[in-house]
C-alpha positions in Angstrom: -135.0 -100.5 4.9 -138.8 -100.6 4.6 -139.1 -102.9 1.6 -140.5 -106.3 1.5 -138.2 -109.4 1.3 -139.4 -109.9 -2.3 -137.7 -106.5 -3.4 -135.1 -106.8 -6.0 -133.5 -103.5 -5.4 -130.1 -103.0 -3.9 -130.1 -102.1 -0.2 -128.3 -98.9 -1.0 -131.0 -97.8 -3.6 -133.7 -98.7 -0.9 -131.9 -96.6 1.6 -131.7 -93.7 -0.7 -135.2 -94.0 -1.6 -136.3 -94.0 2.1 -134.3 -90.9 2.6 -135.8 -89.2 -0.4 -139.4 -90.0 0.8 -138.6 -88.7 4.3 -137.0 -85.6 3.2 -139.1 -84.9 0.1 -135.9 -84.9 -2.0 -135.6 -82.3 -4.8 -134.7 -83.0 -8.4 -133.7 -80.0 -10.3 -135.7 -77.7 -7.8 -138.8 -79.7 -8.0 -140.2 -81.6 -5.1 -140.7 -85.3 -5.8 -143.9 -86.9 -4.6 -145.2 -90.6 -4.7 -147.3 -91.3 -8.0 -149.2 -94.4 -9.0 -148.7 -95.3 -12.6 -151.5 -97.5 -13.9 -150.7 -99.5 -17.0 -153.9 -101.8 -17.1 -153.8 -105.6 -17.7 -150.6 -107.5 -17.3 -149.0 -107.9 -20.6 -146.1 -110.3 -19.7 -146.0 -113.9 -18.8 -143.6 -113.5 -16.0 -143.7 -111.1 -13.0 -139.9 -110.5 -13.5 -140.7 -109.4 -17.3 -143.4 -107.1 -15.9 -141.0 -105.5 -13.6 -138.3 -105.0 -16.4 -140.9 -103.3 -18.7 -141.6 -100.7 -15.9 -137.9 -99.8 -15.4 -137.6 -99.7 -19.2 -140.4 -97.2 -19.5 -139.1 -95.2 -16.5 -135.6 -95.3 -17.6 -136.7 -93.7 -20.9 -138.0 -90.8 -18.9 -135.3 -90.5 -16.2 -132.3 -91.4 -18.3 -131.1 -94.6 -16.8 -131.9 -97.9 -15.1 -130.2 -96.8 -12.0 -132.4 -93.7 -11.7 -135.5 -95.9 -12.4 -134.5 -98.4 -9.7 -134.0 -95.5 -7.2 -137.4 -93.9 -8.2 -139.7 -97.0 -7.9 -141.3 -97.9 -4.6 -143.5 -100.7 -5.6 -144.1 -102.7 -8.8 -147.7 -104.2 -9.4 -146.9 -107.2 -11.3 -149.6 -109.9 -10.6 -153.2 -108.8 -10.9 -152.5 -105.8 -12.8 -149.6 -103.8 -14.2 -148.3 -100.5 -12.8 -145.8 -99.1 -10.4 -145.5 -96.4 -7.6 -142.6 -94.2 -8.1 -141.0 -90.8 -6.8 -141.5 -88.3 -9.4 -141.7 -84.5 -9.9 -145.0 -83.2 -11.1 -143.4 -82.4 -14.5 -142.0 -86.0 -14.8 -145.6 -87.4 -13.9 -147.2 -85.2 -16.7 -144.6 -86.5 -19.1 -145.1 -90.0 -18.0 -148.9 -89.6 -18.5 -148.3 -89.0 -22.2 -146.7 -92.3 -23.0 -149.2 -94.5 -25.0 -149.0 -97.4 -22.8 -150.1 -95.3 -19.7 -153.5 -95.4 -18.6 -153.2 -93.0 -15.6 -150.7 -91.2 -13.4 -152.2 -90.1 -9.9 -150.7 -89.0 -6.7 -150.8 -91.6 -4.1 -153.4 -90.6 -1.5 -154.0 -91.2 2.1 -155.8 -94.2 3.5 -157.2 -94.4 7.0 -159.1 -97.1 9.0 -162.8 -96.8 9.3 -163.9 -100.4 13.4 -169.9 -112.1 20.0 -173.3 -111.3 20.0 -173.5 -110.1 16.5 -173.3 -113.7 14.9 -176.2 -114.8 17.1 -178.3 -111.7 16.2 -177.7 -112.4 12.6 -178.8 -116.2 13.0 -175.5 -117.9 12.8 -175.6 -120.0 16.2 -172.5 -121.8 15.5 -171.8 -124.7 17.7 -168.8 -124.1 19.9 -165.9 -126.4 20.4 -167.3 -127.8 23.6 -170.2 -129.3 21.7 -167.9 -131.3 19.4 -169.2 -129.8 16.3 -166.9 -127.0 15.2 -163.6 -129.2 15.0 -165.4 -132.3 14.1 -167.1 -131.4 10.9 -167.3 -128.6 8.5 -170.8 -127.9 9.3 -173.0 -126.7 12.2 -176.6 -125.7 12.5 -178.3 -122.2 12.9 -181.2 -121.5 15.2 -183.6 -123.2 12.7 -181.6 -126.4 12.3 -180.4 -125.4 8.8 -176.8 -126.5 8.0 -174.3 -123.8 7.7 -170.5 -124.2 7.0 -167.7 -122.4 8.8 -165.9 -121.1 5.6 -163.7 -124.2 5.6 -160.5 -123.5 3.9 -161.5 -120.2 2.3 -158.9 -117.7 2.5 -159.8 -114.2 3.6 -157.1 -111.5 2.9 -157.3 -108.8 5.4 -155.7 -105.5 4.4 -155.2 -103.4 7.4 -152.8 -102.6 10.4 -151.6 -106.0 10.9 -152.5 -108.8 13.3 -151.6 -110.0 16.8 -150.9 -113.8 16.3 -151.0 -114.8 19.9 -154.6 -114.0 20.3 -156.9 -116.9 21.2 -159.0 -116.0 18.2 -156.2 -117.3 15.9 -155.8 -120.5 17.5 -155.2 -123.2 14.8 -156.0 -126.3 16.8 -157.8 -128.8 14.7 -156.9 -127.2 11.4 -155.7 -129.5 8.5 -152.7 -128.4 6.3 -152.7 -125.0 4.6 -154.5 -125.3 1.3 -152.1 -126.4 -1.5 -153.2 -123.7 -3.8 -152.0 -121.0 -1.4 -149.0 -119.2 -3.0 -148.3 -116.6 -0.3 -145.5 -116.1 2.1 -144.8 -115.4 5.7 -142.7 -112.3 5.9 -140.7 -111.9 9.0 -139.7 -108.9 11.0 -138.2 -107.8 14.4 -141.2 -109.1 16.3 -142.5 -111.6 13.9 -140.9 -114.9 13.4 -141.9 -117.7 10.9 -143.6 -119.5 13.6 -146.1 -116.6 14.0 -147.8 -117.9 10.9 -149.8 -121.0 11.3 -152.6 -123.0 9.8 -155.0 -120.3 10.7 -152.8 -117.3 9.8 -151.4 -118.7 6.7 -149.7 -115.8 5.2 -148.3 -112.4 6.3 -146.9 -109.5 4.5 -146.1 -105.9 5.2 -145.7 -102.7 3.0 -143.7 -99.9 4.6 -142.0 -98.2 1.6 -143.6 -94.9 1.1 -144.7 -94.5 4.7 -143.2 -91.2 6.4 -140.5 -92.1 9.2 -142.4 -90.4 11.8 -145.2 -92.8 11.4 -142.9 -95.9 11.3 -141.2 -94.9 14.5 -144.3 -96.0 16.5 -144.6 -99.0 14.7 -142.5 -102.2 13.8 -141.4 -103.4 10.4 -143.5 -106.6 10.6 -146.9 -107.8 10.2 -147.6 -107.4 13.9 -150.5 -105.0 14.8 -149.1 -102.0 16.7 -152.0 -99.7 16.1 -153.4 -98.1 19.3 -156.9 -99.7 18.8 -155.8 -103.0 17.5 -157.8 -102.4 14.4 -156.4 -105.1 12.0 -156.6 -107.7 14.9 -160.3 -106.7 15.7 -161.3 -107.0 12.0 -159.5 -110.1 11.3 -161.0 -111.9 14.3 -164.6 -110.5 13.5 -164.3 -112.2 10.0 -162.6 -115.4 10.8 -161.7 -115.8 14.4 -161.7 -119.1 16.0 -164.3 -119.7 18.7 -163.1 -118.4 22.2 -165.4 -119.1 25.1 -165.9 -116.7 28.0 -164.7 -113.6 26.2 -165.7 -110.3 27.4 -164.7 -106.8 28.2 -164.2 -106.8 32.0 -167.4 -109.0 32.4 -169.5 -107.1 29.9 -170.9 -108.8 26.8 -169.6 -112.3 27.9 -169.9 -115.0 25.6 -168.3 -116.9 22.8 -166.3 -114.7 20.6 -166.0 -116.2 17.0 -165.7 -114.8 13.6 -168.4 -115.3 10.8 -166.3 -117.9 9.1 -164.5 -119.5 11.9 -162.9 -122.2 9.9 -161.6 -119.8 7.2 -157.8 -119.2 6.9 -156.5 -115.6 7.3 -153.8 -113.9 5.2 -152.6 -110.7 6.6 -151.5 -107.7 4.5 -150.2 -104.8 6.5 -150.5 -101.7 4.7 -151.7 -99.2 7.4 -149.2 -98.0 9.9 -148.7 -96.2 13.3 -151.0 -95.6 16.2 -154.0 -94.4 14.1 -153.6 -96.7 11.1 -152.5 -94.6 8.2 -151.3 -95.6 4.7 -151.5 -94.7 1.1 -152.7 -95.7 -2.2 -149.2 -97.1 -3.0 -149.2 -99.5 -0.1 -152.8 -100.7 -0.4 -152.4 -101.4 -4.2 -149.2 -103.4 -3.5 -151.2 -105.5 -0.9 -154.1 -106.1 -3.4 -151.6 -107.1 -6.1 -150.0 -109.6 -3.8 -153.2 -111.0 -2.6 -154.2 -111.7 -6.2 -151.1 -113.6 -6.7 -151.2 -115.4 -3.2 -154.7 -116.9 -4.0 -157.1 -115.2 -1.5 -160.8 -115.8 -2.0 -162.0 -112.7 -0.2 -160.4 -109.3 0.3 -161.6 -107.4 3.4 -160.6 -103.8 3.5 -161.8 -101.6 6.5 -160.3 -98.5 5.2 -161.1 -95.2 3.2 -160.5 -95.0 -0.5 -159.9 -91.3 -1.1 -161.1 -91.7 -4.9 -163.0 -94.0 -6.9 -160.3 -95.2 -9.3 -160.2 -98.5 -7.5 -158.6 -100.5 -10.5 -156.9 -102.7 -8.0 -160.2 -104.0 -6.6 -161.6 -104.3 -10.2 -158.7 -106.6 -11.2 -159.2 -108.5 -7.8 -162.9 -109.1 -9.0 -161.9 -110.2 -12.3 -159.9 -112.9 -10.7 -162.9 -114.1 -8.9 -162.2 -112.4 -5.5 -164.9 -110.7 -3.8 -163.8 -107.4 -2.4 -165.5 -105.9 0.7 -165.2 -102.2 1.6 -166.5 -99.9 4.2 -169.2 -97.2 3.4 -167.3 -94.7 5.9 -168.1 -93.0 9.1 -169.3 -89.6 8.0 -173.0 -90.1 8.7 -175.9 -89.3 9.0 -175.0 -86.5 6.4 -176.0 -87.5 2.8 -173.6 -88.0 -0.1 -170.8 -89.0 2.3 -170.7 -92.7 1.3 -167.1 -93.9 0.0 -165.8 -96.8 -1.9 -168.8 -96.7 -4.3 -167.4 -98.6 -7.2 -170.0 -101.2 -8.4 -167.7 -104.3 -8.5 -167.1 -104.1 -4.6 -169.5 -104.6 -1.8 -169.9 -101.4 0.2 -170.9 -102.0 3.8 -173.0 -99.7 6.2 -173.0 -100.2 9.9 -176.0 -101.2 11.9 -176.9 -101.6 15.5 -177.8 -105.1 17.0 -179.9 -106.3 20.0 -177.5 -105.6 22.7 -177.3 -102.7 25.2 -175.3 -101.9 28.4 -177.8 -100.3 30.7 -176.2 -98.2 33.5 -178.4 -97.1 36.4 -177.8 -93.5 37.7 -179.5 -93.0 41.2 -180.2 -89.5 42.1 -180.5 -88.3 45.9 -184.3 -88.4 45.8 -184.1 -92.2 44.9 -185.2 -91.6 41.4 -183.4 -93.9 39.1 -182.5 -93.1 35.4 -180.9 -95.5 32.9 -178.2 -94.5 30.5 -175.6 -96.6 28.8 -172.0 -97.1 29.4 -169.1 -99.7 29.6 -168.4 -98.6 33.2 -167.0 -101.5 35.3 -165.5 -101.7 38.8 -162.3 -103.6 39.5 -162.4 -106.6 41.5 -162.3 -106.0 45.4 -163.6 -102.5 44.8 -166.3 -101.0 47.1 -169.8 -100.5 45.7 -171.0 -97.2 44.3 -171.9 -94.6 46.9 -173.7 -91.2 46.6 -171.3 -88.4 45.8 -171.9 -84.6 44.6 -173.5 -83.8 41.2 -172.6 -80.7 39.4 -173.4 -79.3 36.0 -172.2 -77.1 33.2 -174.1 -75.9 30.1 -173.1 -78.2 27.1 -169.7 -78.7 28.9 -168.1 -75.8 26.6 -164.7 -74.6 27.7 -166.3 -71.5 28.9 -168.9 -73.3 31.0 -166.5 -75.6 32.6 -164.1 -72.7 33.6 -163.7 -72.9 37.4 -166.4 -75.7 38.0 -165.3 -77.6 41.0 -165.6 -81.4 40.1 -163.3 -83.0 42.6 -164.8 -86.1 43.9 -168.0 -85.5 42.0 -170.1 -86.3 39.1 -170.3 -83.9 36.2 -173.6 -83.5 34.1 -173.3 -81.6 30.7 -176.7 -80.0 30.6 -178.3 -80.1 27.0 -179.5 -76.9 25.5 -183.0 -76.8 23.9 -181.9 -75.2 20.7 -178.6 -77.0 20.2 -178.8 -79.7 17.5 -175.3 -80.9 17.2 -173.1 -80.0 20.1 -174.2 -83.1 22.2 -173.2 -85.7 19.8 -170.1 -87.2 21.3 -167.0 -85.2 20.0 -165.2 -82.2 21.0 -167.3 -81.3 24.1 -167.3 -84.9 25.2 -163.6 -85.1 25.1 -163.0 -81.7 26.8 -165.6 -82.5 29.5 -163.8 -85.7 30.2 -160.4 -84.3 30.2 -161.6 -81.6 32.8 -163.0 -84.3 34.9 -159.9 -86.3 34.8 -157.6 -83.4 35.6 -159.6 -82.1 38.3 -160.3 -85.3 40.2 -163.8 -86.0 39.3 -165.2 -89.4 39.3 -168.0 -89.5 36.8 -169.5 -87.9 33.6 -173.1 -87.9 32.4 -173.3 -86.8 28.8 -176.8 -86.4 27.1 -176.8 -87.0 23.4 -178.7 -88.6 20.6 -177.4 -92.1 20.3 -175.2 -94.6 22.0 -173.8 -96.0 18.7 -170.2 -95.5 19.7 -169.6 -96.7 23.3 -166.4 -98.4 22.0 -164.8 -95.0 21.5 -164.9 -94.0 25.0 -163.8 -97.3 26.6 -160.1 -96.5 26.3 -160.3 -92.7 27.1 -162.5 -92.7 30.2 -159.9 -94.6 32.1 -161.7 -95.5 35.3 -164.2 -92.5 35.0 -167.9 -93.6 35.0 -168.9 -92.3 31.6 -172.6 -92.5 31.1 -174.3 -91.7 27.7 -178.0 -90.7 28.2 -180.6 -89.2 25.9 -181.5 -85.4 25.8 -184.8 -86.1 27.8 -183.0 -87.9 30.4 -180.4 -85.3 30.8 -183.1 -82.7 31.3 -184.6 -84.7 34.0 -181.3 -84.9 35.8 -180.7 -81.1 35.3 -184.2 -80.4 36.7 -183.4 -82.4 39.9 -180.0 -80.6 40.2 -181.7 -77.2 39.9 -184.4 -78.1 42.5 -182.1 -79.5 45.1 -179.7 -77.6 47.4 -177.2 -80.5 47.7 -177.7 -82.7 44.8 -176.0 -86.1 44.9 -176.1 -89.2 42.7 -174.3 -92.5 42.3 -173.5 -94.6 39.2 -173.8 -98.5 39.3 -171.6 -100.5 36.9 -173.1 -101.4 33.5 -175.0 -104.6 32.9 -175.5 -106.5 29.5 -179.0 -106.9 28.0 -179.7 -108.8 24.8 -182.7 -110.0 22.9 -186.1 -108.8 22.1 -186.2 -105.8 24.6 -183.6 -104.0 22.5 -185.0 -102.3 19.1 -182.8 -103.7 16.5 -181.4 -103.6 13.8 -180.9 -99.8 13.3 -178.7 -98.1 10.9 -175.8 -96.5 13.1 -175.6 -92.7 13.3 -172.1 -92.6 12.1 -172.6 -94.8 9.0 -172.1 -92.8 5.9 -175.1 -92.3 3.6 -175.8 -92.1 -0.2 -176.4 -91.1 -2.8 -173.0 -91.6 -4.1 -171.6 -88.1 -5.2 -169.5 -90.1 -7.7 -171.8 -92.6 -9.3 -175.5 -91.3 -8.4 -176.7 -94.0 -10.8 -175.6 -96.8 -8.5 -177.2 -97.4 -5.0 -174.5 -97.2 -2.3 -174.1 -98.6 0.3 -174.9 -102.2 -0.8 -175.8 -103.6 2.6 -175.8 -103.0 6.3 -174.2 -105.2 8.9 -173.5 -104.9 12.7 -170.9 -102.3 13.3 -171.8 -100.6 16.6 -170.1 -101.7 19.9 -168.8 -104.8 18.4 -166.6 -107.1 20.8 -163.4 -108.6 19.2 -159.9 -109.4 19.7 -157.1 -106.7 20.4 -153.8 -108.1 21.6 -154.5 -110.8 24.2 -157.9 -109.3 25.3 -161.3 -108.3 23.8 -162.4 -104.9 23.4 -165.5 -102.9 21.9 -165.1 -100.9 18.7 -167.5 -99.1 16.5 -167.5 -98.1 12.9 -168.2 -99.4 9.4 -164.6 -100.9 9.8 -166.4 -103.4 12.1 -169.4 -103.9 9.7 -167.1 -104.8 6.8 -165.6 -108.0 8.3 -169.1 -109.2 9.1 -169.8 -109.3 5.4 -166.3 -110.6 4.7 -167.0 -113.5 7.0 -170.4 -114.2 5.5 -168.9 -114.1 1.9 -166.4 -116.8 3.0 -169.3 -118.9 4.2 -171.1 -118.4 0.8 -167.8 -119.3 -1.0 -167.5 -122.4 0.8 -171.1 -123.3 0.0 -171.0 -122.1 -3.5 -167.4 -122.2 -4.8 -168.2 -121.4 -8.3 -170.3 -118.3 -7.8 -168.9 -115.1 -9.1 -168.3 -112.0 -6.9 -171.4 -110.5 -8.4 -173.5 -113.5 -7.7 -172.3 -113.3 -4.1 -173.1 -109.7 -3.9 -176.6 -110.3 -5.3 -177.3 -113.1 -2.9 -176.5 -110.7 0.1 -178.4 -107.7 -1.2 -181.3 -109.5 -2.4 -182.1 -111.6 0.7 -181.6 -108.7 3.2 -183.9 -107.7 5.9 -185.8 -104.4 5.7 -187.9 -105.1 8.7 -187.3 -106.4 12.0 -188.7 -109.6 13.7 -191.9 -107.6 14.6 -192.3 -106.7 10.9 -191.5 -102.9 11.9 -189.3 -101.1 9.4 -185.8 -100.8 10.1 -184.7 -97.2 11.3 -181.9 -95.1 10.7 -180.3 -93.1 13.6 -180.0 -89.5 12.8 -181.2 -85.9 13.8 -184.0 -86.9 13.7 -184.2 -90.8 13.5 -186.1 -92.0 10.5 -187.3 -95.0 8.6 -184.1 -96.3 6.8 -184.0 -96.1 2.9 -181.6 -97.7 0.4 -179.1 -94.8 0.9 -178.7 -95.7 4.4 -178.5 -99.5 4.2 -178.6 -100.4 0.4 -180.7 -103.8 0.1 -181.2 -103.9 4.0 -179.5 -105.5 7.0 -177.6 -108.6 6.2 -179.3 -111.9 6.5 -176.7 -114.8 6.0 -179.2 -117.7 6.0 -181.2 -116.1 3.2 -178.0 -115.4 1.3 -176.9 -119.0 1.4 -180.0 -119.8 -0.5 -181.3 -116.8 -2.5 -183.3 -118.5 -5.2 -182.1 -116.0 -7.8 -179.0 -114.0 -8.6 -178.3 -110.8 -10.7 -174.8 -112.0 -12.1 -172.4 -109.8 -13.9 -169.4 -110.6 -16.3 -166.5 -108.5 -14.8 -165.8 -107.2 -18.4 -169.2 -105.4 -18.4 -168.0 -103.0 -15.8 -165.6 -101.3 -18.5 -168.6 -100.5 -20.6 -170.0 -98.2 -18.1 -166.7 -97.0 -16.2 -164.1 -96.9 -19.0 -163.7 -93.1 -18.4 -163.1 -93.8 -14.7 -160.7 -96.6 -14.9 -159.3 -97.2 -18.3 -159.1 -94.1 -20.6 -157.5 -90.8 -20.3 -159.9 -88.5 -22.2 -163.0 -88.0 -20.0 -164.7 -86.3 -22.9 -164.4 -89.3 -25.1 -165.6 -91.5 -22.3 -168.6 -89.1 -21.6 -169.6 -89.6 -25.2 -169.6 -93.4 -25.3 -170.2 -94.6 -21.9 -173.8 -95.9 -21.0 -175.5 -94.9 -17.7 -174.5 -97.3 -14.8 -178.0 -98.2 -14.2 -177.8 -100.5 -17.2 -175.4 -102.7 -15.4 -177.1 -106.0 -14.1 -176.7 -104.9 -10.5 -179.2 -106.0 -7.8 -180.4 -102.3 -7.5 -181.7 -99.7 -9.6 -181.0 -96.0 -9.3 -182.1 -93.3 -12.0 -180.9 -89.9 -10.7 -182.3 -87.7 -13.5 -185.7 -89.1 -14.6 -187.3 -86.6 -17.0 -188.8 -89.0 -19.5 -189.5 -92.9 -19.5 -186.3 -94.9 -19.0 -186.3 -98.6 -19.9 -183.6 -100.8 -18.3 -183.2 -104.6 -18.2 -182.1 -107.0 -15.6 -181.2 -110.6 -16.1 -181.7 -113.2 -13.3 -180.2 -116.7 -12.9 -182.0 -119.5 -11.0 -179.6 -121.0 -8.4 -182.4 -122.5 -6.4 -185.1 -125.2 -7.1 -184.9 -126.1 -10.7 -188.6 -126.0 -11.4 -189.7 -122.6 -10.0 -192.2 -119.9 -10.8 -191.6 -116.2 -9.8 -194.1 -113.4 -9.7 -193.2 -109.8 -9.8 -194.3 -107.5 -7.0 -193.6 -103.8 -7.8 -193.4 -100.9 -5.3 -193.0 -97.7 -7.3 -191.2 -94.8 -5.7 -193.6 -91.9 -5.1 -194.0 -89.9 -8.3 -192.9 -92.6 -10.6 -194.9 -95.2 -12.5 -192.8 -98.4 -12.5 -193.7 -101.3 -14.7 -192.1 -104.9 -15.1 -192.3 -107.1 -18.1 -192.8 -110.0 -18.1 -194.7 -110.2 -14.8 -194.0 -114.0 -14.4 -190.7 -115.9 -14.7 -190.8 -119.7 -15.2 -187.6 -121.6 -14.7 -186.7 -125.1 -15.4 -183.9 -127.3 -16.4 -183.8 -125.8 -19.9 -184.6 -122.2 -18.8 -182.3 -121.2 -16.0 -181.9 -117.6 -17.0 -184.6 -114.9 -17.7 -184.3 -111.2 -18.6 -187.1 -108.7 -17.8 -187.6 -105.1 -18.7 -188.2 -102.3 -16.2 -190.0 -99.0 -17.4 -189.7 -96.0 -15.1 -191.9 -93.0 -16.0 -192.3 -89.7 -14.1 -195.7 -88.8 -13.1 -195.1 -85.1 -12.7 -192.9 -82.6 -14.3 -190.9 -81.0 -11.5 -187.4 -80.7 -9.9 -187.9 -83.3 -7.3 -186.0 -85.3 -4.8 -185.4 -89.1 -4.4 -188.0 -91.5 -3.6 -187.6 -95.2 -3.1 -189.4 -98.5 -4.1 -188.5 -102.1 -4.9 -188.9 -104.9 -7.4 -189.4 -108.1 -5.7 -189.6 -111.6 -7.3 -191.6 -114.0 -5.2 -192.0 -117.8 -5.5 -193.8 -120.1 -3.1 -190.5 -120.4 -1.2 -188.2 -117.5 -2.0 -188.4 -113.6 -2.0 -185.8 -111.9 -4.1 -185.9 -108.2 -3.5 -183.9 -105.2 -5.1 -184.2 -101.5 -4.0 -185.0 -98.8 -6.4 -184.2 -95.1 -6.1 -185.5 -92.5 -8.6 -185.3 -88.6 -8.7 -187.6 -86.7 -11.1 -185.8 -83.8 -12.6 -186.8 -81.0 -15.0 -183.6 -78.9 -15.2 -179.8 -79.8 -15.4 -179.3 -78.5 -11.8 -180.2 -80.6 -8.7 -181.5 -78.6 -5.7 -181.6 -81.4 -3.1 -179.9 -84.8 -2.7 -181.3 -86.2 0.4 
């Protein structure tokens, strides 16, 4: 009941455990909860021996092997050692005192975070019709540069599962499954062995520890039954096969494909139910199996409720690149999640595509908003109908408003700064229109970053998002007219230079990291607003950093195929240092917010991702995974925080492709080491852009590489110009040769006291 087929527990014990987790069974009057017990590196040669050691330890605490078997939910036995078990708080405290135990933590809740994008990024892959995709491992980008398709790289997707019948997972033209693959195809009621293929080469699911009320709306199989099709959407974005003429009811029509369309997909269903919920226990079990199975990339479009991401660290130690989302809590500062330095944390950006929707007023004045409004086949064209309004569409303002057969305008209020961002007011206005026979909703707000969120709930209603100025124009017409009318035309698709892009999406979480302020997070931005990808047998729009992360995962797979010996740190460096900070007009990239502003490293890290530049970055900032423990021992490996605080170095000494000093009071000297992965004989000159209020110097100023000197170390000195309690300012260090530009972002905050007044 709910355990993977590899489980070694008797069925009766599994049934008892599920019952205990559902009812929160009590032992000696204390409620049991699910705890994660972390033991560090694997210390036994065979996984069975690792599991046996777990039960020996737990039996010492609980009194018998039988009690241990009934308590354990998951054993982590491949990439790292540990287990998830049902324990009382007293038992958890006692277990934490065992000398071999690194940490004991409650399992925490994890949730999800969701065509044109690859063309926008410059990866204009040939389609199957051209004879290129299935015939060779390489295609060409818009500039004629050869780009591979992630041939035989394995992307592990930890999510809500997958819909294998989607055209995006067609395995036509694929060779045999790579011989190094050690995974499995786990079957279930609606998933047979044939649902795995040469494209979806493995599938597992992890239901133990998930409440019964969530599992009731799902199936104990790898199939994606989430309401949004989240896992399917993410997998097809990262590695979907090319599908011609994909669209959402005619909108955004084109070739749907993943960033690495020749990569293989391994599915790890760890999130469940309509909304995609899971816990630390299921996600860690997925990561542990993925390490064993042999994935090359791990794509996790989910929130991590704490920063003790030891599972991800162990994956990186095994050479697996881990890609996480930054979160969807922007534009507020200090909301970025998944901030461990060993992972790539991805912000969401907007691309050069919009969906203009023409609103024609009764005076023939036409106003353009955006929507995903479409008309069913054989339906009549739009006609004029009544136009009514309500201030901000609050419940009180809507009360009694007659909207039957009419279009509702939510009138913006001049002093309001937050209510007209799509949220509660939008939902209640839409429900009001739907329940009372309305036919349209015009909603003024600040951005149109999240059209995908309204496509399902509008259900035939013409929902049009307009900016506040446009909303006021419509309101002025309405006030000046005795019988105001309007009509809404179906949306159209516009791409290209007419659309200002890229921009950081409004919802994308921002830095600085509240946990590790001496690390710049997020690392990179990638398309995440209004992304078209697979859901079941169709294609839908979704928005979120959940959609941005698989863009990066696909690019990582391409880089792994091009450079199979690069470490996760080298791949991350290539992505960060080659990123764009300006658009094609050389204008600085903007970040949506209230108000919109020029983006900085806390919005997008190194910038907006540039796959072609990352494929040939010139220099990389590499890191031995063992170095992470020198700076994060207190977070991951030791029990006593005080001890760690006394011995750990500031994280800005890590050889990251970025530099952040959050408490600059006196000169700070850090070093960075770069490795030449480009032209053997190269000379790079330093270009320094100091943060305001900081004097930043680089020594040496010139790096000369040749066959004998492939690695160079340089020192960076940051000195405060003033003595004050300041705020973050930003700069960069760029190494430039005659062919390459290698840039890292810098953030610094001058401080004079131990307290911090501002963080943004």
